[in-house]
ROKOLDO-904942 format. One record per residue (C-alpha): residue in one letter; x, y, z. Coordinates in steps of 0.25 Angstrom, whole numbers, padded with zeros to 4 digits, always signed. Each point is the difference from the previous one (the first is absolute). Layout:
N
AXYZ/...
***
This chain:
469
M+0144+0299+0812/K+0003+0014-0006/E+0012-0006-0007/Q-0008-0011-0006/I-0010+0010-0006/L+0011+0008-0006/D+0006-0012-0007/I-0014-0004-0005/T-0002+0015-0005/K+0013+0000-0007/V-0003-0014-0007/L-0013+0005-0005/Q+0006+0013-0005/S+0010-0009-0007/I-0011-0008-0006/N-0008+0012-0005/G+0013+0006-0006/K+0002-0013-0008/I-0015+0000-0004/D+0001+0014-0005/G+0012-0004-0008/L-0006-0012-0006/T-0013+0008-0003/K+0009+0010-0008/Q+0007-0011-0007/L-0014-0006-0004/N-0005+0013-0005/C+0013+0002-0008/A-0002-0014-0006/H-0014+0003-0003/E+0003+0012-0008/E+0011-0007-0007/I-0010-0011-0004/I-0009+0011-0006/V+0011+0006-0008/L+0004-0014-0005/K-0014-0004-0004/K-0001+0013-0008/E+0014-0003-0007/N-0005-0014-0002/S-0012+0005-0007/V+0007+0009-0009/L+0010-0010-0004/K-0011-0010-0003/E-0006+0010-0009/K+0013+0002-0007/L+0002-0015-0002/A-0014-0002-0005/V+0004+0009-0012/Y+0011-0009-0003/E-0008-0013+0002/T-0011+0005-0009/P+0006+0011-0008/K-0007+0010-0010/D+0003-0004-0014/S-0007+0002-0014/H-0011-0009+0003/N-0005+0006+0013/S+0004+0015-0002/S+0003+0011-0011/I+0015-0004+0000/P+0003-0003-0015/P+0005-0015-0003/S+0014+0006-0004/K+0002+0003+0015/D-0003-0014+0005/S+0011-0007+0007/L+0006-0012-0006/A-0007-0009+0010/V-0013+0005-0004/Q+0003-0001-0015/A+0004-0014+0002/A-0012-0003+0008/K-0009+0005-0012/S+0008-0008-0010/K-0004-0012+0009/K-0015+0005+0000/L+0000+0000+0015/L-0008+0013+0000/A-0010-0004-0010/T-0011-0004+0011/R+0001+0014+0006/S-0003+0007-0012/L-0013+0008+0000/R-0003-0003-0015/E-0007-0013-0003/K+0003-0008-0012/S-0009+0003-0012/G+0002-0013-0007/K+0004+0008-0013/P+0012-0004-0008/N+0012+0008+0000/G+0003+0011-0010/G-0010+0008-0008/Q-0015-0003+0003/I-0011-0001-0010/G-0005+0014-0004/H+0013+0007+0004/K+0003+0010-0011/G+0014-0004-0005/Y+0010+0008-0008/T+0007-0005-0013/L+0009+0006-0010/E-0009+0004-0012/M+0003+0003-0014/A+0000+0014-0005/S-0010+0003-0011/E+0009+0010-0007/P+0015-0004+0002/D+0011+0011-0001/S+0008-0008-0010/I-0002-0013-0008/I+0011-0010-0004/E-0004-0011-0010/H+0006-0014+0000/Q-0002-0008-0012/A+0006-0013-0007/Y+0008+0002-0013/F+0001-0014-0004/C-0009-0013+0002/T+0005-0008+0012/R-0005-0013-0007/C+0004+0001-0015/G+0009+0012+0000/N-0008+0009-0010/D+0002+0015+0000/L-0011+0007+0008/S+0005+0015-0002/G-0010+0003-0010/I-0012-0006+0006/E-0009+0010+0009/G-0002-0006+0014/T-0011+0001+0010/V+0001+0003+0015/V-0002-0013+0008/E+0004+0004+0014/L+0003+0013+0008/R+0010+0002+0011/Q+0003+0013+0007/V+0012+0004+0009/V-0003+0012+0010/D+0013+0008+0003/V+0004+0014+0003/P+0010+0008-0009/M+0015-0001+0005/P+0007+0008+0003/V-0010+0010+0005/L+0007+0014-0003/P-0005+0013+0004/L-0008+0008-0011/V+0006+0015-0001/T-0010+0010-0005/E+0006+0014-0004/H-0008+0012+0001/Q+0004+0011-0009/L-0005+0014+0004/I-0001+0008-0013/G+0001+0015+0000/K-0006+0009-0010/T+0003+0015-0003/C-0012+0008-0003/S+0000+0012-0010/C-0001+0009+0011/G+0014-0005+0005/H-0005-0008+0012/C+0006-0014+0001/C-0011-0010+0005/Q+0003-0013+0007/V-0010-0010+0005/E+0001-0004+0015/S+0005-0014+0003/P-0010-0010+0004/K-0002+0000+0015/E+0004-0015+0002/I+0014+0004-0006/R+0006+0007+0012/S+0015+0000-0004/R+0009-0002-0012/V+0000-0015+0002/S-0010-0007+0009/Y-0006-0014+0002/G-0014-0002-0005/A-0012-0005+0007/N+0001-0015-0003/I+0014+0000+0006/R-0004+0007+0012/A-0013-0009+0002/L+0009-0012-0001/V+0010+0005+0011/I-0012+0003+0009/Y-0006-0013-0003/L+0013-0008+0002/S+0003+0007+0013/C-0013+0001+0007/I-0008-0012-0005/Q+0011-0010-0003/Y+0009+0005+0012/I+0013+0001-0008/P+0011+0008+0008/Y+0006+0012-0007/K+0013-0007-0004/R-0006-0012-0006/L-0010+0009-0007/T+0011+0007-0007/E+0006-0013-0005/V-0014-0005-0005/L-0002+0013-0008/R+0014-0001-0005/D+0001-0015-0004/C-0015-0002-0005/F-0003+0014-0006/G+0013+0007-0003/V-0004+0011+0009/N+0011+0006+0009/L-0006+0006+0012/S+0007+0004+0013/Q-0006-0003+0014/G-0002+0015+0002/T-0008+0001-0013/I-0009-0012+0005/D-0002+0008+0013/N-0004+0012-0007/I-0010-0007-0009/L-0006-0006+0013/K-0001+0013+0007/D-0007+0006-0012/A-0010-0012+0000/S-0003+0003+0014/S-0005+0014-0003/K-0007-0005-0013/S-0007-0011+0007/L-0005+0008+0012/G-0014+0004-0006/A-0003-0015-0004/Y+0005-0004+0014/N-0010+0010+0007/E-0011-0005-0009/I+0002-0014+0005/R+0000+0005+0015/N-0013+0007-0003/G-0006-0012-0006/I+0004-0008+0013/E-0007+0010+0008/Q-0013-0001-0007/S+0000-0015-0001/S-0010-0009+0008/V+0010-0011+0003/V+0014+0002+0003/G+0011-0009+0004/A+0013+0005+0008/D+0013-0006+0004/E+0014+0005+0004/T+0014-0005+0001/E+0013+0005+0004/E+0010+0006-0009/N+0015+0004+0000/I+0002+0014-0004/N+0015+0004+0001/G+0002-0008+0012/E-0013+0005+0007/L-0013-0008+0003/Y-0012+0005-0008/W-0013-0006-0003/M-0006-0002-0014/W-0015+0000+0000/V-0009-0006-0010/W-0015+0004-0002/Q-0007-0008-0011/T-0013-0003-0007/Q-0004-0009-0011/K+0004+0011-0010/L+0010+0009+0008/T+0013-0002+0007/Y+0006+0012+0008/I+0014-0001+0007/H+0007+0010+0009/S+0011+0000+0010/D+0001+0006+0014/K+0009+0000+0012/S-0012-0003+0009/R-0008-0013+0001/G-0011+0007+0007/K-0012+0008-0003/L+0008+0012-0003/A+0005-0006-0013/I-0014-0003-0004/D-0005+0014+0003/K+0010+0006-0009/Q-0006-0008-0012/F-0015+0000+0005/E-0002+0012+0009/N-0015-0004+0001/G+0002-0015+0000/L-0008-0009-0009/P-0015+0004+0005/N-0006-0007-0012/S+0009-0013+0000/I-0001-0014+0007/L+0015-0002+0003/V+0006-0014-0001/T+0013-0002+0009/D+0007-0008+0010/R-0002+0004+0015/H+0011+0012+0000/R-0006+0010+0009/S+0002+0012-0008/Y-0010-0004-0010/F-0011-0001+0010/N+0003+0015+0004/M-0004+0004-0014/N-0014+0006-0003/V-0006-0011-0009/A-0013-0005-0003/H+0003-0014+0005/H+0011-0010+0001/Q+0003-0015-0004/L+0011-0007+0006/C+0009-0009-0009/L-0005-0014+0004/A+0013-0006-0007/H+0008+0006+0011/I-0009-0005+0011/I+0000-0014-0006/R+0015+0000-0001/E+0001+0004+0015/T-0010-0011+0004/V+0007-0011-0007/F+0013+0004+0007/L-0008+0000+0014/T-0006-0013-0003/E+0014-0006-0002/L+0006+0008+0012/D-0010-0005+0010/T-0006-0014-0003/T-0007-0001+0013/Q-0011+0010-0004/T-0010+0000-0012/W-0004+0015+0000/S+0009+0004-0011/M-0004-0012-0008/Q-0015+0004+0001/L+0003+0014-0004/T+0007-0005-0012/K-0011-0009-0004/L-0011+0012+0003/I+0008+0009-0009/M+0002-0010-0011/D-0015-0004+0000/A-0004+0015-0001/I+0010+0002-0012/H-0006-0013-0006/Q-0014+0005+0001/R+0004+0013-0007/K+0006-0008-0011/T-0010-0011-0002/V-0014+0004+0006/L-0010+0009-0006/W+0001+0014+0006/E-0014-0001+0006/E+0003-0013+0006/I+0013+0003+0008/E-0002-0004+0015/R+0004+0013+0005/E-0007-0001+0014/S+0006-0014+0003/I+0014+0005-0004/I-0001+0012+0009/E-0005-0009+0012/R+0011-0010-0002/F+0010+0012+0000/D-0006+0006+0013/D+0001-0013+0007/L+0015-0001-0003/L+0002+0014+0004/T-0007-0002+0014/T+0008-0014+0002/C+0009+0001+0012/T+0014-0001-0005/D+0007+0004+0013/K+0008-0013+0001/F+0004+0000-0015/N+0013+0005-0006/K+0001+0016+0001/K+0000+0001-0015/I-0014-0006-0001/I-0005+0009+0011/A+0006+0012-0008/I-0007-0004-0013/Q-0013-0002+0007/K+0001+0014+0007/S+0003+0006-0014/L-0011-0007-0007/T-0010+0004+0011/K+0005+0015-0002/Y-0002-0001-0015/K-0011-0010-0001/D-0009+0009-0008/Y+0010+0000-0011/V+0002-0015-0002/F-0012-0004-0008/K-0003+0013-0008/F+0002-0008-0013/L-0012-0008+0003/V-0009+0012-0001/D+0006+0008-0011/P+0003-0008-0013/D+0011+0010-0004/V+0009-0002+0012/P+0010-0011-0001/Y+0004-0009+0012/E+0015+0002-0002/N+0010+0010-0003/N+0008-0008-0010/A+0000+0011-0010/S+0007+0010+0009/E+0010-0011+0004/R+0003-0002-0015/A+0003+0014-0002/V+0009+0001+0013/R+0007-0012-0006/N+0005+0008-0012/L+0006+0010+0010/K+0008-0011+0007/V+0005-0005-0013/N+0006+0013-0003/Q+0006+0001+0013/K+0006-0013-0001/V+0006+0003-0014/S+0005+0014+0003/G+0002+0000+0015/M-0005+0014+0003/F-0005+0013-0005/K+0011+0011+0000/S-0009+0012+0002/Q-0015+0004+0003/T+0000+0005-0014/G+0003-0014-0006/V-0010-0007+0008/N-0011+0011-0003/T+0003-0003-0015/Y-0001-0015+0002/C-0013+0002+0007/Q-0006+0008-0011/I+0004-0008-0012/H-0003-0013+0007/S-0014+0005+0004/I-0003+0004-0015/A+0006-0013-0005/Q-0008-0009+0009/T-0013+0008-0002/A+0002-0001-0015/K+0001-0016+0002/K-0013+0000+0007/N-0007+0007-0011/N+0006-0010-0010/Q+0009+0011-0006/N+0015-0002-0004/P+0008+0006+0012/F+0012+0004-0009/L-0010+0008-0009/A-0005+0007+0013/I+0014+0003+0003/L+0002+0005-0014/A-0011+0009+0002/V+0007+0006+0012/A+0012+0002-0008/N-0007+0007-0011/N-0007+0010+0011/F+0007+0013-0004/
***
């Protein structure tokens, strides 16, 4: 009997051991399933990027960066139905009322050449003694070629007084050496380098071939360094103007300075553009330029966190950024309509701002619809949708500020246009070689863009800088 009990006990112990072993295997398998599910989720999100990729129609990516497949699709008009813009029904080309530009005749031409007949084409009679009359005028606009440098010699005359003292006038302050370049050439160098983005080597070729001026790359660099010091006063005045403005737009973009990552910052209004660079993309870079923030300004930006750490009167989010995101999210997750509803709400608000009398804008209705979207449960949606909902909930007071202040724009396109010029410069030149070079560029470009906004010739503004002795 005892032996049977012992045998049963051994069998039970063996069974319990197997159960423990199987339990451990099950736990391991369960943990492995959890890991695989997480990996599967991550891989699905990565694949979704390729299935519904970002391109120029649903993000800020320029059309030149679109893949060949996207460009081919556009050529077949496959993306037309996804465009947020509705057909206006207007014909292509210039619209009625559009101010056109044409080549007009000068009232006082620099030279006149007469073309007249000397014999009759019908009977052959001599017409040389007959006075003719002007029956038609035609003009040709051209520039003189070759454009040659104009050399002005300054002679300093000495006179000897009856007292025996030799008197000699001092050289004008703009003439610093025995032979020097005038303000026009210096302004041209600054303009071609900083505004037209021509690199030093090519700039020497342009000056030599087109203007007959042989400048070395070192001389060009010295001219630009001199321009940096001369333009500093005007540059600071622009910054002070930004600081006092009621509405300011801002944006930033990365820049390569001698192989290192820097950030180019743009601050602009309807009349001013201020550009600076910094190693930081955070509030530290902002504080260097605006120590006290912009307490009198409504700041129009994207959702970059540093802007919301500033001391400002209020914020307005760039709705163009948000619309591009919601378009992408609608294509990314077709099982939901939340992002589409948000797109429609924003478009409705913009449409009312453009077309409805200011007093008749349905502000309360727009805010109610927005609050409903922010409180909608999105837990089962794509995590990018959850992220933008949380972000807009955080900044919800800054979405429709443009509906209560007529001076506030609903987008930040002006800042993006200013940033685009910086990227064109980077594409042409590759990088800046020094911090001094980028500072010169920022100063000159700020002055030129400000001049444009005030309907002034940017070259003449640069010429004023070159004449600042």
